[in-house]
C-alpha positions as CSV (number, residue, x, y, z in Angstrom):
1,M,0.0,0.0,0.0
2,A,1.1,3.6,-0.7
3,I,-0.5,6.8,0.4
4,M,-1.1,9.3,-2.3
5,C,-1.9,12.9,-1.3
6,S,-3.3,15.8,-3.3
7,N,-5.2,19.0,-2.6
8,S,-8.4,16.9,-2.1
9,G,-6.8,14.7,0.6
10,C,-4.9,11.4,1.0
11,E,-5.8,7.8,-0.1
12,E,-4.2,4.4,0.0
13,T,-3.2,2.8,-3.3
14,N,-1.7,-0.5,-4.3
15,H,1.5,-0.5,-6.4
16,T,0.8,-2.5,-9.5
17,S,3.1,-2.9,-12.5
18,K,1.7,-2.6,-16.1
19,S,1.8,-6.4,-16.3
20,G,-0.5,-6.6,-13.3
21,I,2.0,-7.7,-10.7
22,T,1.2,-6.2,-7.3
23,E,3.5,-5.2,-4.5
24,K,4.1,-8.0,-1.9
25,S,5.4,-8.0,1.7
26,V,7.3,-10.5,3.7
27,S,7.7,-11.1,7.5
28,I,11.3,-10.7,8.6
29,Q,12.7,-12.4,11.7
30,T,14.2,-10.1,14.3
31,D,16.8,-10.8,17.0
32,L,16.0,-10.8,20.8
33,D,16.2,-7.0,20.9
34,G,13.7,-6.7,18.0
35,Y,16.3,-5.7,15.4
36,T,16.4,-7.0,11.8
37,V,19.9,-7.9,10.5
38,E,20.0,-4.6,8.6
39,Q,18.9,-2.6,11.6
40,R,21.6,-4.3,13.8
41,N,24.3,-3.5,11.2
42,I,23.2,0.2,11.2
43,A,23.1,0.3,15.0
44,D,26.5,-1.4,15.4
45,R,28.0,1.0,12.8
46,L,26.8,4.0,14.7
47,K,28.2,2.6,17.9
48,E,31.6,1.8,16.2
49,D,31.7,5.3,14.7
50,N,31.2,6.9,18.1
51,K,33.5,4.9,20.3
52,A,35.4,7.4,22.4
53,G,39.2,7.2,21.8
54,S,38.9,4.8,18.8
55,I,41.6,4.7,16.1
56,K,40.7,3.7,12.6
57,H,42.8,3.2,9.5
58,L,42.1,5.0,6.2
59,Y,43.4,3.7,2.8
60,V,43.0,5.5,-0.5
61,I,43.4,2.8,-3.2
62,S,43.8,3.3,-6.9
63,A,40.8,1.7,-8.8
64,Y,43.2,1.2,-11.7
65,S,46.2,-0.5,-10.2
66,G,45.0,-1.6,-6.7
67,Q,48.0,0.3,-5.2
68,V,47.5,2.0,-1.9
69,L,48.1,5.7,-2.6
70,I,47.5,7.2,0.9
71,Y,47.4,5.6,4.3
72,S,46.5,7.4,7.5
73,T,45.2,6.7,11.0
74,V,41.9,8.3,11.9
75,K,41.2,9.5,15.4
76,G,37.4,8.8,15.9
77,K,35.9,8.8,12.4
78,V,36.1,10.3,9.0
79,T,33.5,13.0,8.3
80,S,32.0,14.3,5.0
81,S,32.2,18.0,4.2
82,G,28.4,18.3,3.8
83,K,27.7,17.3,7.5
84,R,26.5,20.1,9.8
85,L,25.4,20.5,13.4
86,T,22.4,22.7,12.5
87,S,19.4,22.3,10.2
88,L,19.0,24.3,7.0
89,L,15.4,25.5,6.6
90,K,14.6,25.8,2.9
91,R,11.7,28.0,1.9
92,E,10.0,27.2,-1.4
93,G,7.1,29.3,-2.7
94,N,3.9,28.4,-4.5
95,S,0.6,30.1,-5.3
96,Q,-0.6,29.7,-1.7
97,G,2.5,31.1,-0.1
98,Y,5.7,29.5,1.3
99,I,6.2,25.8,2.1
100,G,9.0,25.1,4.6
101,V,11.2,22.1,3.9
102,V,13.1,21.1,7.1
103,D,16.4,19.2,7.0
104,R,15.8,16.3,9.4
105,I,18.4,15.2,12.0
106,Q,20.1,11.9,11.2
107,D,20.8,9.0,13.4
108,D,24.3,10.2,14.2
109,G,23.0,13.6,15.4
110,T,24.0,15.6,12.3
111,F,22.3,17.2,9.4
112,G,23.4,17.3,5.7
113,N,24.8,15.0,3.0
114,S,27.9,12.9,2.6
115,V,31.0,13.2,0.5
116,E,32.4,16.0,-1.7
117,Y,35.4,15.8,0.5
118,L,36.3,13.8,3.7
119,Y,38.2,15.1,6.7
120,W,39.7,13.6,9.8
121,W,42.3,14.0,12.5
122,D,45.0,11.3,12.7
123,S,46.3,9.7,15.9
124,K,48.9,12.5,16.2
125,G,46.2,15.2,16.0
126,I,47.1,16.2,12.5
127,Y,44.1,17.4,10.4
128,H,43.6,15.9,6.9
129,Q,41.2,16.6,4.1
130,H,40.7,14.4,1.0
131,Y,38.7,15.1,-2.1
132,V,37.2,11.9,-3.4
133,T,37.5,11.8,-7.2
134,G,37.2,9.2,-9.9
135,G,39.6,6.3,-9.7
136,A,40.0,6.4,-5.9
137,I,38.5,3.9,-3.5
138,V,38.4,4.9,0.1
139,H,38.6,2.1,2.6
140,I,38.2,2.6,6.4
141,S,38.8,-0.1,9.0
142,N,39.0,-0.4,12.7
143,Q,42.0,-2.7,12.2
144,P,45.1,-2.2,9.9
145,I,45.1,-4.2,6.7
146,S,48.1,-5.8,5.1
147,V,49.2,-4.0,1.9
148,K,52.3,-4.4,-0.3
149,S,53.3,-0.7,-0.2
150,V,52.0,2.8,0.4
151,T,52.8,5.7,-1.9
152,L,52.1,8.4,0.6
153,N,52.1,7.4,4.3
154,L,50.8,10.3,6.3
155,E,51.9,8.6,9.5
156,T,55.6,9.2,8.8
157,S,55.2,13.0,9.0
158,K,56.7,14.6,12.1
159,T,54.7,16.9,14.4
160,E,56.4,20.1,15.5
């Protein structure tokens, strides 16, 4: 069932394909806490991302050669440039006046979208910013992974 709304009100409708196939639903088993596997994964990721004092490992890998281009530790977590602590209220007009579109708070307590660039602080407190472009795969892990070589190891830089 879907709810379709117009100026005259809302009504429930079935989703049906042109061939006559209708939308189906299925019962999904949950764990003892009432979570589905997908919900548990999301909850566990949020917990992992917010562990106080955690250190993660960031690798930027060439999609063409598989070579690790950049390695860095990450203190806490990597954050996308579009994330904010406050909501943006967007005002859009129509013939009846203004309609406010509110940016809703996300599960991690932030507003906004992901990517354009990523930023983080490494285990030495050094700030890093990385623009994700074509040909680069970003991998983040809570444990180091074994790689042949690293072109640019940000961990070898000295702090003043």
